[in-house]
KELUMBA-18946 format. One record per residue (C-alpha): residue number from 1; residue in one letter; x negated, y, z. Coordinates in Angstrom, 3 decimals. Each point is the difference from the previous one (the first is absolute). Last residue first. Layout:
BEGIN
<node num="NUM" residuo="A" X="X" Y="Y" Z="Z"/>
...
***
This chain:
BEGIN
<node num="131" residuo="X" X="34.000" Y="-3.333" Z="-34.146"/>
<node num="130" residuo="X" X="-3.873" Y="0.008" Z="-0.342"/>
<node num="129" residuo="X" X="-2.632" Y="0.414" Z="2.713"/>
<node num="128" residuo="X" X="-3.673" Y="0.541" Z="-0.004"/>
<node num="127" residuo="X" X="-2.568" Y="-0.772" Z="2.769"/>
<node num="126" residuo="X" X="-3.370" Y="1.650" Z="-0.260"/>
<node num="125" residuo="X" X="-3.074" Y="-1.465" Z="1.771"/>
<node num="124" residuo="X" X="-3.256" Y="1.632" Z="0.955"/>
<node num="123" residuo="X" X="-3.036" Y="-2.249" Z="0.857"/>
<node num="122" residuo="X" X="-2.147" Y="0.168" Z="3.053"/>
<node num="121" residuo="X" X="-3.370" Y="-1.331" Z="1.113"/>
<node num="120" residuo="X" X="-0.762" Y="-1.932" Z="-3.055"/>
<node num="119" residuo="X" X="1.912" Y="-2.913" Z="-1.418"/>
<node num="118" residuo="X" X="3.166" Y="1.224" Z="1.718"/>
<node num="117" residuo="X" X="2.166" Y="-2.459" Z="1.876"/>
<node num="116" residuo="X" X="3.658" Y="-0.982" Z="-0.062"/>
<node num="115" residuo="X" X="3.364" Y="0.867" Z="1.571"/>
<node num="114" residuo="X" X="2.189" Y="2.997" Z="-1.054"/>
<node num="113" residuo="X" X="2.805" Y="0.997" Z="2.288"/>
<node num="112" residuo="X" X="2.919" Y="1.874" Z="-1.604"/>
<node num="111" residuo="X" X="2.594" Y="2.145" Z="1.790"/>
<node num="110" residuo="X" X="3.447" Y="1.583" Z="-0.635"/>
<node num="109" residuo="X" X="1.290" Y="-1.952" Z="-3.148"/>
<node num="108" residuo="X" X="3.762" Y="0.202" Z="-0.898"/>
<node num="107" residuo="X" X="0.841" Y="-3.112" Z="-1.808"/>
<node num="106" residuo="X" X="0.530" Y="-0.813" Z="-3.584"/>
<node num="105" residuo="X" X="0.446" Y="-3.758" Z="-0.274"/>
<node num="104" residuo="X" X="-2.472" Y="-2.805" Z="0.032"/>
<node num="103" residuo="X" X="-3.160" Y="1.850" Z="1.007"/>
<node num="102" residuo="X" X="-1.428" Y="-0.749" Z="-3.425"/>
<node num="101" residuo="X" X="-3.662" Y="0.093" Z="-0.790"/>
<node num="100" residuo="X" X="-1.295" Y="2.204" Z="-2.817"/>
<node num="99" residuo="X" X="-3.398" Y="-1.312" Z="-1.243"/>
<node num="98" residuo="X" X="-3.138" Y="1.047" Z="1.851"/>
<node num="97" residuo="X" X="-2.107" Y="2.854" Z="-0.904"/>
<node num="96" residuo="X" X="-3.803" Y="0.384" Z="-0.647"/>
<node num="95" residuo="X" X="-1.566" Y="3.349" Z="0.366"/>
<node num="94" residuo="X" X="-3.140" Y="-1.492" Z="1.770"/>
<node num="93" residuo="X" X="0.019" Y="-3.697" Z="0.090"/>
<node num="92" residuo="X" X="2.528" Y="-2.293" Z="1.740"/>
<node num="91" residuo="X" X="-0.272" Y="-3.161" Z="1.783"/>
<node num="90" residuo="X" X="3.222" Y="-1.930" Z="0.612"/>
<node num="89" residuo="X" X="2.227" Y="-1.262" Z="2.669"/>
<node num="88" residuo="X" X="3.157" Y="1.828" Z="-1.186"/>
<node num="87" residuo="X" X="2.772" Y="-0.789" Z="2.447"/>
<node num="86" residuo="X" X="3.009" Y="2.114" Z="0.499"/>
<node num="85" residuo="X" X="1.386" Y="-0.147" Z="3.585"/>
<node num="84" residuo="X" X="3.364" Y="1.399" Z="0.724"/>
<node num="83" residuo="X" X="1.226" Y="1.973" Z="3.034"/>
<node num="82" residuo="X" X="3.203" Y="0.868" Z="1.738"/>
<node num="81" residuo="X" X="-0.148" Y="3.286" Z="1.927"/>
<node num="80" residuo="X" X="3.406" Y="1.111" Z="-1.368"/>
<node num="79" residuo="X" X="-1.725" Y="2.598" Z="-2.304"/>
<node num="78" residuo="X" X="-2.245" Y="-2.704" Z="-1.470"/>
<node num="77" residuo="X" X="-3.515" Y="-0.948" Z="0.976"/>
<node num="76" residuo="X" X="-2.274" Y="-1.356" Z="-2.645"/>
<node num="75" residuo="X" X="-2.918" Y="-2.354" Z="0.912"/>
<node num="74" residuo="X" X="-2.521" Y="0.063" Z="-2.770"/>
<node num="73" residuo="X" X="-2.399" Y="-2.898" Z="-0.517"/>
<node num="72" residuo="X" X="-3.549" Y="-1.286" Z="-0.388"/>
<node num="71" residuo="X" X="-1.792" Y="2.557" Z="-2.209"/>
<node num="70" residuo="X" X="-3.810" Y="-0.536" Z="-0.212"/>
<node num="69" residuo="X" X="-1.609" Y="3.099" Z="-1.019"/>
<node num="68" residuo="X" X="-2.053" Y="1.914" Z="-2.564"/>
<node num="67" residuo="X" X="0.741" Y="3.765" Z="-0.108"/>
<node num="66" residuo="X" X="3.107" Y="2.120" Z="-0.848"/>
<node num="65" residuo="X" X="2.133" Y="-3.150" Z="0.018"/>
<node num="64" residuo="X" X="3.482" Y="0.259" Z="-1.426"/>
<node num="63" residuo="X" X="2.941" Y="-1.744" Z="1.616"/>
<node num="62" residuo="X" X="3.450" Y="-0.741" Z="-1.382"/>
<node num="61" residuo="X" X="3.508" Y="0.079" Z="1.389"/>
<node num="60" residuo="X" X="3.553" Y="-0.714" Z="-1.387"/>
<node num="59" residuo="X" X="3.461" Y="0.646" Z="1.356"/>
<node num="58" residuo="X" X="-0.415" Y="3.412" Z="1.693"/>
<node num="57" residuo="X" X="2.269" Y="2.447" Z="1.767"/>
<node num="56" residuo="X" X="-2.288" Y="2.326" Z="1.832"/>
<node num="55" residuo="X" X="0.648" Y="0.871" Z="3.692"/>
<node num="54" residuo="X" X="-1.615" Y="3.319" Z="0.619"/>
<node num="53" residuo="X" X="-3.116" Y="0.664" Z="2.136"/>
<node num="52" residuo="X" X="-1.472" Y="-3.219" Z="-1.318"/>
<node num="51" residuo="X" X="-2.658" Y="-1.575" Z="2.269"/>
<node num="50" residuo="X" X="-2.825" Y="-1.700" Z="-1.779"/>
<node num="49" residuo="X" X="-1.783" Y="-2.245" Z="2.428"/>
<node num="48" residuo="X" X="-3.308" Y="-1.795" Z="-0.388"/>
<node num="47" residuo="X" X="0.494" Y="-3.475" Z="1.236"/>
<node num="46" residuo="X" X="-1.863" Y="-1.594" Z="2.999"/>
<node num="45" residuo="X" X="-2.275" Y="-2.916" Z="-0.614"/>
<node num="44" residuo="X" X="-3.186" Y="1.932" Z="-0.713"/>
<node num="43" residuo="X" X="-3.276" Y="0.092" Z="-1.964"/>
<node num="42" residuo="X" X="-1.052" Y="2.455" Z="-2.784"/>
<node num="41" residuo="X" X="2.841" Y="2.561" Z="0.700"/>
<node num="40" residuo="X" X="3.048" Y="0.561" Z="-2.189"/>
<node num="39" residuo="X" X="1.040" Y="3.569" Z="-0.631"/>
<node num="38" residuo="X" X="3.405" Y="1.362" Z="-0.600"/>
<node num="37" residuo="X" X="2.196" Y="1.491" Z="-2.752"/>
<node num="36" residuo="X" X="3.868" Y="0.265" Z="-0.334"/>
<node num="35" residuo="X" X="3.231" Y="-0.832" Z="-1.616"/>
<node num="34" residuo="X" X="-1.103" Y="1.481" Z="-3.345"/>
<node num="33" residuo="X" X="2.725" Y="-0.123" Z="-2.694"/>
<node num="32" residuo="X" X="0.816" Y="-2.033" Z="-3.108"/>
<node num="31" residuo="X" X="3.082" Y="0.223" Z="-2.101"/>
<node num="30" residuo="X" X="1.667" Y="3.014" Z="1.402"/>
<node num="29" residuo="X" X="-3.069" Y="2.131" Z="-0.767"/>
<node num="28" residuo="X" X="0.220" Y="-1.081" Z="-3.662"/>
<node num="27" residuo="X" X="3.552" Y="1.186" Z="-0.285"/>
<node num="26" residuo="X" X="-0.763" Y="3.122" Z="1.878"/>
<node num="25" residuo="X" X="-2.983" Y="0.633" Z="-2.283"/>
<node num="24" residuo="X" X="2.246" Y="-0.216" Z="-3.089"/>
<node num="23" residuo="X" X="2.869" Y="2.257" Z="1.342"/>
<node num="22" residuo="X" X="-1.887" Y="3.252" Z="-0.401"/>
<node num="21" residuo="X" X="-1.136" Y="-0.705" Z="-3.527"/>
<node num="20" residuo="X" X="3.529" Y="-1.022" Z="-0.901"/>
<node num="19" residuo="X" X="1.557" Y="3.176" Z="1.458"/>
<node num="18" residuo="X" X="-2.513" Y="2.185" Z="-1.871"/>
<node num="17" residuo="X" X="0.691" Y="-1.762" Z="-3.222"/>
<node num="16" residuo="X" X="3.818" Y="0.324" Z="0.531"/>
<node num="15" residuo="X" X="-0.436" Y="3.744" Z="0.804"/>
<node num="14" residuo="X" X="-2.063" Y="0.627" Z="-2.989"/>
<node num="13" residuo="X" X="2.562" Y="-1.699" Z="-2.324"/>
<node num="12" residuo="X" X="2.794" Y="2.047" Z="1.685"/>
<node num="11" residuo="X" X="-2.038" Y="3.197" Z="-0.491"/>
<node num="10" residuo="X" X="-0.639" Y="-0.765" Z="-3.592"/>
<node num="9" residuo="X" X="3.642" Y="-0.952" Z="-0.684"/>
<node num="8" residuo="X" X="1.132" Y="3.106" Z="1.700"/>
<node num="7" residuo="X" X="-2.421" Y="2.089" Z="-2.047"/>
<node num="6" residuo="X" X="1.312" Y="-1.715" Z="-3.067"/>
<node num="5" residuo="X" X="3.540" Y="0.690" Z="0.829"/>
<node num="4" residuo="X" X="-0.710" Y="3.686" Z="0.844"/>
<node num="3" residuo="X" X="-1.692" Y="0.476" Z="-3.310"/>
<node num="2" residuo="X" X="2.991" Y="-1.538" Z="-1.774"/>
<node num="1" residuo="X" X="2.333" Y="2.615" Z="1.680"/>
***
């Protein structure tokens, strides 16, 4: 009888540890997620568009430069076709990130346009969201 109790204790401890390990990446994934990636060209006035296949509830956004670039602004389009402009007006080096910028309230984002210029011929840009 005591052996079954110890086996049950071991199994429940194992199950708890396994559940905690599986839940940890989901908790981290819920904090920050990638909204999309696009390329900025060296010269241009039109924005690089990131269309989202599924509307993503987002309250904060930040941008990461994969190469040197000048980031002017993001235009975020919500599910009801309203837009919000988030201004950055800054130069960014490779692998540099902006601070989190608030969109006001958590809204469903369906499209993002990135405005800016690459230092070379093109520069990759990642846009992250947070709930």
